[in-house]
C-alpha positions as a Markdown table, in Angstrom:
| # | Residue | x | y | z |
|---|---|---|---|---|
| 1 | Unk | 36.5 | -5.7 | -1.5 |
| 2 | Unk | 38.0 | -6.7 | 1.8 |
| 3 | Unk | 38.1 | -3.1 | 3.2 |
| 4 | Unk | 34.9 | -2.3 | 5.2 |
| 5 | Unk | 35.6 | 1.3 | 5.2 |
| 6 | Unk | 36.0 | 1.4 | 1.5 |
| 7 | Unk | 33.0 | -0.9 | 1.0 |
| 8 | Unk | 30.7 | 1.1 | 3.4 |
| 9 | Unk | 31.9 | 4.4 | 1.7 |
| 10 | Unk | 30.9 | 3.0 | -1.8 |
| 11 | Unk | 27.3 | 1.9 | -0.5 |
| 12 | Unk | 26.5 | 5.5 | -0.7 |
| 13 | Unk | 25.3 | 6.0 | -4.3 |
| 14 | Unk | 26.8 | 9.4 | -4.7 |
| 15 | Unk | 30.3 | 8.3 | -3.7 |
| 16 | Unk | 30.0 | 5.3 | -6.0 |
| 17 | Unk | 29.0 | 7.6 | -8.7 |
| 18 | Unk | 32.1 | 9.7 | -8.2 |
| 19 | Unk | 34.4 | 6.7 | -8.2 |
| 20 | Unk | 32.9 | 5.7 | -11.7 |
| 21 | Unk | 33.6 | 9.1 | -13.1 |
| 22 | Unk | 37.3 | 8.9 | -11.8 |
| 23 | Unk | 37.7 | 5.6 | -13.3 |
| 24 | Unk | 36.0 | 6.5 | -16.7 |
| 25 | Unk | 38.3 | 9.7 | -16.9 |
| 26 | Unk | 41.3 | 9.4 | -14.7 |
| 27 | Unk | 42.7 | 12.6 | -16.1 |
| 28 | Unk | 39.9 | 14.9 | -14.7 |
| 29 | Unk | 41.3 | 16.4 | -11.5 |
| 30 | Unk | 38.0 | 17.9 | -10.3 |
| 31 | Unk | 36.4 | 14.7 | -10.0 |
| 32 | Unk | 39.4 | 13.2 | -8.1 |
| 33 | Unk | 39.2 | 16.2 | -5.8 |
| 34 | Unk | 35.6 | 15.5 | -5.1 |
| 35 | Unk | 36.0 | 11.9 | -4.6 |
| 36 | Unk | 39.0 | 12.6 | -2.3 |
| 37 | Unk | 37.1 | 15.3 | -0.2 |
| 38 | Unk | 34.0 | 12.8 | 0.0 |
| 39 | Unk | 36.1 | 10.0 | 1.3 |
| 40 | Unk | 38.0 | 12.5 | 3.8 |
| 41 | Unk | 34.7 | 13.6 | 5.2 |
| 42 | Unk | 33.4 | 10.1 | 5.4 |
| 43 | Unk | 36.7 | 8.9 | 7.2 |
| 44 | Unk | 36.4 | 11.8 | 9.7 |
| 45 | Unk | 32.8 | 10.9 | 10.5 |
| 46 | Unk | 34.0 | 7.3 | 11.1 |
| 47 | Unk | 36.7 | 8.6 | 13.3 |
| 48 | Unk | 34.3 | 10.8 | 15.3 |
| 49 | Unk | 31.8 | 8.0 | 15.8 |
| 50 | Unk | 34.6 | 5.9 | 17.0 |
| 51 | Unk | 35.9 | 8.4 | 19.4 |
| 52 | Unk | 32.4 | 9.0 | 20.8 |
| 53 | Unk | 31.6 | 5.3 | 21.0 |
| 54 | Unk | 34.8 | 4.8 | 23.1 |
| 55 | Unk | 34.1 | 7.9 | 25.1 |
| 56 | Unk | 30.6 | 6.7 | 26.1 |
| 57 | Unk | 31.9 | 3.1 | 26.9 |
| 58 | Unk | 34.7 | 4.4 | 29.2 |
| 59 | Unk | 32.7 | 7.1 | 30.9 |
| 60 | Unk | 30.0 | 4.5 | 31.7 |
| 61 | Unk | 32.7 | 2.2 | 33.3 |
| 62 | Unk | 34.1 | 5.4 | 35.2 |
| 63 | Unk | 30.5 | 6.2 | 36.3 |
| 64 | Unk | 29.9 | 2.6 | 37.5 |
| 65 | Unk | 33.1 | 2.8 | 39.5 |
| 66 | Unk | 32.5 | 6.1 | 41.0 |
| 67 | Unk | 28.9 | 4.8 | 42.0 |
| 68 | Unk | 30.3 | 1.6 | 43.6 |
| 69 | Unk | 33.0 | 3.5 | 45.3 |
| 70 | Unk | 30.4 | 5.9 | 46.8 |
| 71 | Unk | 28.2 | 3.0 | 47.9 |
| 72 | Unk | 31.2 | 1.1 | 49.5 |
| 73 | Unk | 32.2 | 4.4 | 51.3 |
| 74 | Unk | 29.1 | 4.6 | 53.5 |
| 75 | Unk | 29.7 | 3.1 | 56.9 |
| 76 | Unk | 27.1 | 2.5 | 59.4 |
| 77 | Unk | 27.8 | 2.2 | 63.2 |
| 78 | Unk | 26.5 | -0.7 | 65.2 |
| 79 | Unk | 23.0 | -0.2 | 66.8 |
| 80 | Unk | 23.4 | 0.1 | 70.4 |
| 81 | Unk | 20.7 | 0.8 | 72.9 |
| 82 | Unk | 20.6 | 4.5 | 73.4 |
| 83 | Unk | 18.8 | 7.0 | 75.7 |
| 84 | Unk | 16.3 | 9.5 | 74.6 |
| 85 | Unk | 18.8 | 12.3 | 74.4 |
| 86 | Unk | 20.8 | 10.4 | 71.8 |
| 87 | Unk | 17.6 | 9.5 | 69.9 |
| 88 | Unk | 16.9 | 13.5 | 69.8 |
| 89 | Unk | 20.3 | 14.0 | 68.6 |
| 90 | Unk | 19.9 | 11.5 | 65.7 |
| 91 | Unk | 16.7 | 13.1 | 64.9 |
| 92 | Unk | 18.3 | 16.6 | 64.8 |
| 93 | Unk | 21.0 | 15.3 | 62.6 |
| 94 | Unk | 18.5 | 13.8 | 60.3 |
| 95 | Unk | 16.6 | 16.9 | 60.0 |
| 96 | Unk | 19.8 | 18.9 | 59.2 |
| 97 | Unk | 20.7 | 16.2 | 56.7 |
| 98 | Unk | 17.4 | 16.5 | 55.0 |
| 99 | Unk | 17.0 | 20.3 | 54.9 |
| 100 | Unk | 20.1 | 21.8 | 53.5 |
| 101 | Unk | 18.8 | 25.2 | 54.0 |
| 102 | Unk | 19.3 | 25.0 | 57.9 |
| 103 | Unk | 22.4 | 26.3 | 59.5 |
| 104 | Unk | 24.9 | 23.5 | 60.4 |
| 105 | Unk | 26.4 | 24.4 | 63.7 |
| 106 | Unk | 28.8 | 22.5 | 65.9 |
| 107 | Unk | 26.4 | 22.6 | 68.9 |
| 108 | Unk | 24.1 | 20.3 | 67.0 |
| 109 | Unk | 26.6 | 17.4 | 67.1 |
| 110 | Unk | 28.1 | 17.8 | 70.7 |
| 111 | Unk | 25.9 | 15.3 | 72.8 |
| 112 | Unk | 26.4 | 12.3 | 70.3 |
| 113 | Unk | 28.7 | 9.4 | 71.1 |
| 114 | Unk | 32.1 | 10.1 | 69.9 |
| 115 | Unk | 33.6 | 8.1 | 66.9 |
| 116 | Unk | 36.2 | 6.4 | 69.2 |
| 117 | Unk | 33.4 | 5.1 | 71.6 |
| 118 | Unk | 31.8 | 3.4 | 68.5 |
| 119 | Unk | 34.7 | 1.4 | 67.4 |
| 120 | Unk | 34.9 | -2.2 | 68.6 |
| 121 | Unk | 38.0 | -3.3 | 66.6 |
| 122 | Unk | 41.2 | -2.8 | 68.8 |
| 123 | Unk | 43.6 | -2.1 | 65.7 |
| 124 | Unk | 41.2 | 0.4 | 64.1 |
| 125 | Unk | 40.7 | 2.0 | 67.5 |
| 126 | Unk | 44.4 | 2.3 | 68.0 |
| 127 | Unk | 45.0 | 3.7 | 64.4 |
| 128 | Unk | 42.2 | 6.2 | 65.2 |
| 129 | Unk | 44.1 | 7.6 | 68.3 |
| 130 | Unk | 47.1 | 8.6 | 65.9 |
| 131 | Unk | 44.8 | 11.2 | 64.2 |
| 132 | Unk | 44.6 | 14.9 | 64.9 |
| 133 | Unk | 41.5 | 16.0 | 66.7 |
| 134 | Unk | 40.3 | 17.8 | 63.7 |
| 135 | Unk | 40.9 | 14.7 | 61.6 |
| 136 | Unk | 39.0 | 12.5 | 63.9 |
| 137 | Unk | 35.9 | 15.0 | 64.0 |
| 138 | Unk | 35.9 | 15.0 | 60.2 |
| 139 | Unk | 35.8 | 11.3 | 60.1 |
| 140 | Unk | 33.0 | 11.4 | 62.6 |
| 141 | Unk | 30.8 | 13.7 | 60.8 |
| 142 | Unk | 31.4 | 12.0 | 57.5 |
| 143 | Unk | 30.9 | 8.3 | 58.7 |
| 144 | Unk | 28.7 | 8.5 | 61.7 |
| 145 | Unk | 26.5 | 11.1 | 60.5 |
| 146 | Unk | 26.8 | 10.7 | 56.8 |
| 147 | Unk | 27.4 | 14.3 | 56.0 |
| 148 | Unk | 29.0 | 15.3 | 52.8 |
| 149 | Unk | 32.4 | 17.4 | 52.6 |
| 150 | Unk | 30.2 | 20.6 | 52.1 |
| 151 | Unk | 28.2 | 20.0 | 55.2 |
| 152 | Unk | 31.1 | 19.1 | 57.3 |
| 153 | Unk | 32.8 | 22.3 | 56.3 |
| 154 | Unk | 29.9 | 24.3 | 57.3 |
| 155 | Unk | 29.7 | 22.5 | 60.8 |
| 156 | Unk | 33.4 | 23.1 | 61.2 |
| 157 | Unk | 33.7 | 26.6 | 59.7 |
| 158 | Unk | 36.4 | 25.3 | 57.4 |
| 159 | Unk | 36.7 | 25.3 | 53.6 |
| 160 | Unk | 35.7 | 22.1 | 51.6 |
| 161 | Unk | 39.2 | 21.7 | 50.6 |
| 162 | Unk | 40.5 | 21.7 | 54.0 |
| 163 | Unk | 38.0 | 19.1 | 54.9 |
| 164 | Unk | 38.8 | 16.9 | 51.9 |
| 165 | Unk | 42.5 | 17.3 | 52.5 |
| 166 | Unk | 42.2 | 16.2 | 56.2 |
| 167 | Unk | 39.8 | 13.4 | 55.2 |
| 168 | Unk | 42.2 | 11.9 | 53.1 |
| 169 | Unk | 45.3 | 12.6 | 55.3 |
| 170 | Unk | 43.3 | 10.8 | 58.1 |
| 171 | Unk | 42.4 | 7.7 | 55.9 |
| 172 | Unk | 46.2 | 7.5 | 54.8 |
| 173 | Unk | 47.4 | 7.5 | 58.5 |
| 174 | Unk | 44.9 | 4.9 | 59.4 |
| 175 | Unk | 46.0 | 2.8 | 56.5 |
| 176 | Unk | 49.8 | 3.3 | 57.3 |
| 177 | Unk | 49.1 | 2.2 | 60.9 |
| 178 | Unk | 47.0 | -0.8 | 60.1 |
| 179 | Unk | 49.6 | -2.2 | 57.5 |
| 180 | Unk | 52.4 | -2.0 | 60.1 |
């Protein structure tokens, strides 16, 4: 037998006995139905296992892509000499980032150097100047402070959807300006 599905189906002793009974008495309809039902159940099982295997395979690939995308999304600003006030601001932001139970308020982030002051690349600086103030603030909170959309929404008093929309729109604007 060259068919691996049928060969594996007949490896089961019960299925093999059913086939023998059908071959011995081809006119017995009950044995034919039993054999047919057994094969249909076996084949459905194979299809389900195949589907689950592909699902696991592609889900793991998708998981790796998301994980790598998240890793590549994190941007770290260049270290510059800073005063004690800026160091205290960083400590406050770190504390807020660690404890999600604290209230995130705009006042916490007021004294820190703006995103535009941290950019050294001229073309990126020019593209950031095309953004709305809200979009620039969202980028600053995400990339300078490493906050998540939910935390940015709490800081700005906006919904997560609004933050996500403005984040995507800002990145799209930057891309369009840089590509020109």
